[in-house]
N, C-alpha and C positions, 0 to 999 in steps of 0.2 A: 750618732749611733748610741743606742742605750745599753746600759749594763745588761748582761745576759744574752747579747747578740751572739749568734753562732759565728759571726765574722770576726769578733774580737780575737786578737792574737794571730790572725792569719794575714798573709801578704796579699797584695793585689794580684800577684801572679797565681797564687793558690785559688783565689776567689774567681778570677777570670770573668769579671762582670761584663766586659764588653762583648765577649763571645756568648756568654750565657743569657744576657739580658738585652743587649743592644745599647746600654747606657755607658757613658764614658765618665771616669773620675777626673774632674778638672783640678780639684784641690782637696787637701786634707788640712783641717785646722785643729790643733791640739793645744789645750790650755790658752785659748785665745790668740795663739800664734800660728800663722800659716807655716806648714812644713815646706821644704823644697819641692819643686814640681814632682808629683807622685809618679812612680814607675813600678815595675814588677816587684822589687824587693821592699817597697813601702809596706810596713806592717801596721794594721789598724788596731786601735785600742778602744776599749769601751769609753764612751763619752767624746770620741772624736766627732768633729763636724765634717761630713763628707759632702762635697759639692759635686753634683752629678749633672750631666748634659745628655739630652736625647729626647726622643718622642715620649709623650706621656705614658704610653704603654711600657716602654723600656724603663722609665723611672719607677713605675709601679712594681715591675718585676725585680729591679735592683733593691728597692726598699723592702720587699718581702724577704730578700736574702739578708738584709742588714738588721731586721727587727729582732727583738729578743725571742728566744725559743718559747713557744706556747702562746704567742700573741696572735 
């Protein structure tokens, strides 16, 4: 996730990616270290690596929500 993403600072529960996009967050890596298994309270930060699972269309929709504003 890049700096300027509208998802930065928000929790997975707030983003509700699975319902909104069909993609599932499998893992979040921060500073080259995997976080504990992600759940609703997991807060995303700029430059987190977010590992997603789902059909290509779902991944594309999720990436659109994770991209920086204006891209």
